VOGU-3710 file (C-alpha; in Angstrom, 3 decimals, decimal comma):
1> mdenetlnqm> -7,834/37,215/-15,616  -7,631/34,272/-18,062  -7,726/30,586/-17,101  -3,967/30,068/-17,458  -3,200/32,982/-15,163  -5,691/31,696/-12,582  -4,169/28,221/-12,748  -0,643/29,575/-12,374  -1,710/31,588/-9,343  -3,237/28,464/-7,810
11> lsevlrrvkh> -0,060/26,447/-8,347  2,024/29,269/-6,889  -0,149/29,209/-3,772  0,183/25,416/-3,496  3,950/25,722/-3,785  4,031/28,430/-1,142  2,219/26,096/1,251  4,286/22,974/0,584  7,803/24,354/0,269  9,754/24,107/3,505
21> nederrkvse> 10,985/27,257/5,212  14,428/28,064/6,519  13,596/26,977/10,072  12,542/23,526/8,872  15,624/23,205/6,709  17,865/24,187/9,611  16,214/21,702/11,979  16,513/18,838/9,482  20,140/19,710/8,760  20,945/19,673/12,471
31> ivrkvinkal> 19,352/16,237/12,958  21,200/14,865/9,930  24,511/16,291/11,151  24,133/14,763/14,624  23,164/11,321/13,329  25,957/11,241/10,751  28,551/12,279/13,332  27,414/9,595/15,782  27,504/6,964/13,039  31,004/7,963/11,980
41> ekskelhvea> 32,215/7,928/15,598  30,894/4,392/16,092  32,373/3,270/12,768  35,763/4,580/13,825  35,440/2,816/17,178  34,729/-0,471/15,361  37,554/0,147/12,865  35,131/0,091/9,930  35,515/2,371/6,914  31,962/3,611/6,550
51> evevegsiak> 30,440/6,414/4,516  27,316/7,958/6,032  24,982/9,996/3,840  21,475/11,368/3,854  19,358/9,921/1,033  15,793/10,212/-0,218  13,853/13,432/-0,666  15,957/15,309/1,910  19,139/14,663/-0,072  17,435/15,584/-3,339
61> dtwlsgdrdi> 15,679/18,617/-1,839  12,269/17,499/-3,064  10,669/17,147/0,383  7,534/18,938/1,461  6,951/21,213/4,395  5,642/19,104/7,250  7,360/15,917/6,102  8,788/14,130/9,107  10,849/11,372/7,478  14,632/11,386/7,116
71> difiklpikl> 16,652/8,559/5,520  20,302/8,134/6,478  22,376/5,372/4,908  25,496/3,786/6,365  27,532/2,522/3,400  29,787/-0,329/4,478  32,592/-2,106/2,584  31,160/-4,811/0,349  33,532/-7,368/1,865  31,417/-7,326/5,045
81> gieglrtigl> 28,545/-8,912/3,126  24,965/-9,378/4,289  26,014/-10,722/7,668  28,081/-7,602/8,252  25,004/-5,450/7,637  23,064/-7,421/10,224  25,737/-7,167/12,884  28,210/-4,322/12,434  25,827/-2,188/10,374  23,058/-2,523/12,928
91> eiakaaagen> 25,417/-1,732/15,806  26,470/1,505/14,091  22,839/2,392/13,315  21,777/1,908/16,940  24,619/4,092/18,171  23,630/6,805/15,694  19,973/6,654/16,737  20,529/7,614/20,341  17,939/6,377/22,839  14,487/6,376/21,214
101> wvesyaehpy> 14,605/3,741/18,477  13,152/0,414/17,355  14,658/-2,257/15,159  12,755/-2,796/11,912  13,167/-5,135/8,973  13,039/-5,001/5,201  15,485/-7,335/3,437  17,692/-6,905/6,490  17,445/-4,988/9,780  17,566/-1,212/10,047
111> veakidgyrv> 16,844/1,231/12,849  13,866/3,563/13,037  14,545/6,431/15,452  12,407/9,267/16,799  14,495/12,432/17,012  13,005/15,871/17,754  9,657/14,945/16,206  11,142/13,353/13,085  11,229/9,698/12,089  14,779/8,885/11,084
121> divpclkvdr> 15,428/5,602/9,270  19,084/4,651/9,670  19,811/2,011/7,055  22,998/-0,032/6,689  23,838/-0,874/3,074  26,825/-2,071/1,085  28,952/0,273/-0,976  28,810/-1,134/-4,512  30,399/0,241/-7,660  27,350/-0,320/-9,871
131> pdvrltavdr> 23,643/-0,611/-9,039  23,288/-3,816/-11,069  25,731/-5,668/-8,788  23,867/-4,814/-5,578  23,415/-7,418/-2,842  20,314/-5,814/-1,302  17,609/-3,541/-2,696  18,797/-0,533/-0,681  22,296/-0,708/-2,174  21,018/1,074/-5,285
141> tpfhtkyvlg> 19,448/3,979/-3,363  22,586/6,197/-3,455  22,606/5,774/-7,245  18,996/7,023/-7,362  19,985/10,110/-5,386  22,937/10,834/-7,659  20,825/10,376/-10,810  18,031/12,681/-9,662  20,425/15,389/-8,455  22,030/15,376/-11,890
151> klderakdev> 18,684/15,899/-13,626  16,647/18,310/-11,492  17,287/22,035/-11,283  15,580/24,258/-8,684  12,518/24,842/-10,863  12,086/21,119/-11,469  12,351/20,393/-7,731  9,373/22,681/-7,203  7,495/20,778/-9,913  8,204/17,574/-7,976
161> rllkrfmkgi> 6,717/19,195/-4,880  3,547/20,110/-6,773  3,147/16,585/-8,113  3,783/15,027/-4,699  1,185/17,264/-3,067  -1,317/16,481/-5,833  -0,775/12,755/-5,333  -1,107/13,099/-1,567  -4,324/15,048/-2,029  -5,871/12,331/-4,190
171> dvygaelkvg> -4,471/9,554/-1,960  -2,158/7,823/-4,444  1,195/8,785/-2,894  3,328/6,190/-1,137  4,706/2,889/-2,426  4,194/1,074/0,880  1,765/-1,873/0,884  -0,829/0,092/2,845  -1,199/2,516/-0,085  0,142/0,806/-3,216
181> gfsgylvell> 0,810/4,175/-4,820  3,620/6,257/-6,330  7,003/6,401/-4,592  8,918/9,655/-4,203  11,540/8,430/-6,670  8,826/7,609/-9,204  7,410/11,131/-8,864  10,864/12,581/-9,496  11,287/10,432/-12,604  7,922/11,589/-13,960
191> iirygsflnv> 9,076/15,212/-13,678  12,424/14,322/-15,269  10,551/12,670/-18,149  7,812/15,266/-18,729  9,352/18,461/-17,355  6,572/19,887/-15,191  3,599/19,069/-13,016  1,107/20,178/-15,658  2,825/18,168/-18,371  2,652/15,034/-16,192
201> vkeasswrer> -1,058/15,610/-15,573  -1,729/16,147/-19,286  0,242/13,065/-20,317  -1,224/10,841/-17,599  -4,767/11,804/-18,563  -4,278/9,876/-21,818  -2,443/6,839/-20,430  -4,012/3,579/-21,523  -4,486/0,307/-19,675  -0,707/-0,122/-19,694
211> hvidiegyys> 1,996/2,490/-20,212  5,784/2,405/-20,587  8,342/5,083/-19,676  11,994/4,389/-20,487  13,889/7,626/-19,859  17,319/6,274/-20,790  16,028/4,326/-23,813  17,289/0,926/-22,682  14,660/-0,880/-24,759  13,987/-0,148/-28,422
221> dpnqvltlfk> 10,603/-1,903/-28,450  7,913/-1,004/-25,861  6,240/-4,357/-26,519  9,365/-6,080/-25,221  9,016/-4,082/-22,003  5,365/-5,103/-21,655  6,421/-8,719/-22,022  9,152/-8,447/-19,388  7,036/-6,540/-16,853  3,388/-7,196/-16,021
231> eplvvidpvd> 2,425/-4,086/-14,040  0,061/-1,430/-15,495  2,720/1,308/-15,387  6,275/0,352/-16,282  8,981/2,931/-15,560  12,408/1,498/-16,280  14,848/2,443/-13,534  17,479/4,697/-15,147  20,161/3,099/-12,964  19,006/-0,530/-13,365
241> rrrnvaaalt> 17,279/-1,591/-16,580  16,013/-4,793/-14,959  13,804/-2,955/-12,480  10,380/-1,344/-12,802  10,251/1,662/-10,464  6,426/1,482/-10,555  6,255/-2,187/-9,530  4,477/-1,360/-6,252  1,771/0,727/-7,955  -1,564/-1,103/-7,927
251> aekycefisa> -3,997/-1,024/-10,830  -6,483/0,847/-8,625  -4,081/3,663/-7,737  -2,873/3,857/-11,345  -6,450/4,325/-12,556  -7,337/6,740/-9,744  -4,404/8,926/-10,769  -5,432/8,919/-14,437  -9,029/9,811/-13,611  -8,030/12,543/-11,141
261> craflrkpsm> -5,713/14,079/-13,756  -8,606/14,269/-16,226  -10,864/15,835/-13,614  -8,204/18,401/-12,694  -7,725/19,417/-16,327  -11,483/19,856/-16,723  -11,819/21,948/-13,583  -8,627/22,803/-11,656  -9,197/23,203/-7,938  -7,249/23,413/-4,689
271> kfffpdgirp> -9,258/20,420/-3,420  -7,014/18,127/-5,479  -4,058/19,283/-3,392  -5,788/19,953/-0,087  -9,085/18,036/0,031  -11,707/18,979/2,574  -11,647/16,752/5,613  -14,556/14,420/6,182  -16,499/14,096/9,403  -16,470/10,583/10,839
281> lafnevisdl> -19,971/9,150/10,938  -21,754/8,644/14,221  -22,441/4,945/14,645  -26,189/5,353/14,186  -25,371/6,972/10,827  -23,280/3,917/9,899  -26,262/1,652/10,567  -28,664/3,983/8,746  -26,382/4,059/5,720  -26,187/0,261/5,627
291> krreasllvl> -29,971/-0,042/5,904  -30,450/2,531/3,138  -28,463/0,409/0,699  -29,686/-2,911/2,151  -26,175/-4,070/2,963  -24,497/-5,644/5,989  -21,190/-5,031/7,756  -18,763/-7,725/8,884  -15,636/-6,868/10,895  -12,855/-9,216/11,992
301> ysrcpklpie> -11,011/-7,326/14,721  -7,957/-8,083/16,844  -5,007/-6,497/18,570  -2,242/-5,398/16,230  0,538/-7,994/15,985  3,990/-6,580/16,693  5,466/-6,693/13,193  7,436/-4,438/10,846  4,917/-2,216/9,064  5,408/-3,732/5,594
311> vlwgqlnrsl> 5,127/-7,258/7,007  1,953/-6,236/8,849  0,239/-4,936/5,711  1,381/-7,952/3,731  -0,289/-10,145/6,354  -3,466/-8,066/6,356  -3,799/-7,913/2,575  -3,258/-11,644/2,209  -5,766/-12,424/4,955  -8,302/-9,946/3,549
321> lgirkllene> -8,312/-11,702/0,174  -8,202/-15,185/1,697  -11,315/-14,521/3,768  -13,033/-12,868/0,814  -12,460/-16,021/-1,233  -13,806/-18,171/1,608  -16,943/-16,039/1,885  -17,550/-16,111/-1,861  -17,016/-19,861/-2,023  -19,630/-20,238/0,712
331> gfnvlsckam> -22,101/-18,248/-1,391  -21,870/-14,716/0,027  -21,750/-11,700/-2,257  -18,877/-9,491/-1,074  -19,646/-5,960/-2,242  -16,336/-4,500/-1,035  -13,639/-5,104/1,558  -10,747/-3,267/3,199  -7,938/-3,884/5,675  -7,605/-1,220/8,372
341> sdessyvalv> -5,081/-0,602/11,138  -3,456/2,172/13,134  -0,306/-0,013/12,995  -0,006/-0,102/16,773  -3,147/-1,068/18,685  -5,664/-2,767/16,363  -6,215/-4,433/13,006  -9,564/-4,914/11,294  -10,664/-6,709/8,155  -13,917/-5,130/7,003
351> yeldkmelnr> -16,417/-6,592/4,529  -19,601/-5,160/3,117  -21,984/-7,976/2,175  -25,405/-7,941/0,592  -26,677/-10,167/3,427  -25,510/-12,010/6,534  -27,731/-15,052/6,109  -27,611/-17,452/3,161  -30,531/-19,417/1,776  -30,996/-22,805/3,413
361> tfihkgppvh> -30,384/-24,598/0,108  -27,935/-24,262/-2,776  -27,287/-25,895/-6,130  -24,208/-28,095/-6,400  -22,999/-28,956/-9,907  -21,922/-32,516/-10,587  -20,064/-34,160/-13,475  -21,061/-34,227/-17,145  -23,126/-37,273/-18,106  -20,486/-38,441/-20,595
371> mpedeerfll> -18,020/-39,096/-17,734  -19,411/-42,433/-16,450  -16,948/-43,044/-13,607  -17,450/-39,561/-12,166  -21,202/-39,933/-12,637  -21,221/-43,177/-10,649  -19,293/-41,646/-7,742  -21,576/-38,592/-7,725  -24,775/-40,636/-7,679  -23,487/-42,994/-4,994
381> kyrdgkdvaa> -22,593/-40,030/-2,802  -25,758/-37,981/-3,228  -28,630/-40,291/-4,256  -29,864/-40,802/-0,691  -27,717/-38,325/1,277  -29,212/-36,669/4,353  -28,080/-33,238/3,121  -30,045/-33,607/-0,131  -32,964/-31,194/-0,485  -33,920/-32,268/-4,030
391> gpwiegrrwv> -32,514/-34,294/-6,892  -30,171/-35,267/-8,343  -31,245/-34,386/-11,876  -29,695/-33,604/-15,241  -29,517/-29,980/-16,307  -28,080/-29,422/-19,762  -25,267/-31,962/-20,048  -24,422/-32,487/-16,388  -25,808/-33,698/-13,097  -26,857/-31,182/-10,461
401> imlfrkqtnv> -28,291/-31,510/-6,987  -29,911/-29,238/-4,415  -28,289/-29,494/-0,982  -28,961/-28,119/2,484  -26,281/-25,905/3,970  -24,863/-26,946/7,340  -24,586/-23,286/8,350  -26,250/-20,225/6,867  -25,047/-17,423/9,159  -21,824/-15,662/8,192
411> kqilleklfk> -20,558/-15,440/11,754  -21,127/-19,136/12,420  -19,491/-20,102/9,130  -16,407/-18,041/9,969  -16,191/-19,457/13,482  -16,165/-22,912/11,911  -14,004/-22,334/8,822  -11,952/-19,155/9,282  -8,613/-20,880/9,783  -9,134/-22,993/6,666
421> aslgkyfade> -8,870/-19,789/4,625  -5,573/-18,573/3,178  -4,448/-16,317/6,025  -1,195/-14,626/6,888  0,427/-16,698/9,634  1,027/-13,803/12,020  -2,497/-12,472/11,535  -3,928/-15,925/12,193  -1,839/-16,374/15,335  -2,941/-13,022/16,758
431> fkrsgriyvn> -6,576/-13,608/15,823  -6,541/-16,878/17,752  -5,348/-14,932/20,797  -7,427/-11,776/20,657  -9,722/-11,878/17,627  -13,438/-11,152/17,607  -16,038/-11,209/14,845  -18,634/-8,434/14,762  -21,642/-7,935/12,490  -23,766/-4,840/11,999
441> eevrevydkh> -24,859/-3,405/15,396  -22,158/-5,397/17,192  -19,493/-3,249/15,523  -20,491/-0,475/17,936  -18,338/-2,220/20,579  -15,110/-1,301/18,746  -16,234/1,660/16,645  -15,599/4,317/19,275  -12,367/2,786/20,574  -10,182/4,108/17,762
451> edfkmsltrf> -10,531/7,440/15,937  -8,473/5,908/13,133  -11,022/3,098/12,730  -13,946/5,539/12,718  -12,349/7,591/9,956  -11,280/4,535/7,947  -14,744/2,976/8,168  -16,389/6,268/7,216  -14,233/6,492/4,089  -14,874/2,807/3,350
461> lrkkplwms> -18,639/3,344/3,416  -18,420/6,646/1,554  -16,219/5,152/-1,182  -16,227/8,265/-3,380  -12,735/9,847/-3,696  -12,383/13,105/-1,778  -11,451/14,999/-4,949  -14,901/14,183/-6,371  -16,756/15,839/-3,495
//
């Protein structure tokens, strides 16, 4: 059996495992039918001319077996405006959801319902004639569905499934802030552009630092696109030339995808689609691993604030970077950091440092000698200061001085200065109420509380992508 035949057999097996069966299709169709009927009944009761449609991967038939997300859009007359979405649209969505639902927010409110084991997002939007005259981001979604349905045949839909499963296996799938990866619509556009899973992998393996895809040829010069958009991958939305479909894709996930594609072409394996699970470390193994690499662990832990998921991760990512900057400004070497949360009970900002204790002294750079006014202020401030360990003296062309630190321990510095860092407001508020700071052995107190945290911390310390194992 040659390599091509072996590869084709592997892809056929992947497709067999990810393509939904008739029972799944029937169950999803029944949920969709019930929700749509309830929404239409409520619309009629309110005397509103609404169109209710399923959107996303269900509508385009590119969903995977085991997927539990359904998107249903309530298209309202544009004359109702944004305020109409927030009032009438939300009232219809709640009626359609039944009993088990929560109100969530993006640009405007929508309803997230739990129905028969599925998460059903019921989203009010405005019915617009063209995607470029939308009033909210979701108004263009029906145009995405229509475009994809007009481009994908049954074979191509299976190619989408293969690419989605590959991206899930290498952990680059999902445009939400928690992941920063490829959206389902972006995956579909890649198949539309390149024709098959293997073609996408081959093309992506040679992508450079920045890459442009313009399926409809809106721009004659790729350099113009690179000027208009700053992201590493630019995929012009076929229904809105002003939008980059890959805007949410981070540089890290872009590069991980490229590297994984190269590795797959060198040695195709099922592990790219279905990676082996990893065993969470016992806590003594966590400590042993840190000692082996002479590193230290810092964890800022609190209850999870009650926020929409995207808002939560925005808060965590901002706070993660703000605290990293504070630590680095204080003189710590941050080896790596990660925000973690199960999105319901806890949040944790985790930092790996080379040490927890700074040297007692540090060098502070002063002004150049040829700036006399700044020099005078510097010398007046530091010539006989109580925090001066040595100096001042001239090094090269500028004054420097050796100072004593007021605090050297990372925990004490954070207790004193944490809220001076650039933090997300909601994270900061919750941390004031329930936050704790743990270092090294102290992390044991929260390590065994959450299986999600154990697994996330294990992967954080492991660092190597699963497809490289």
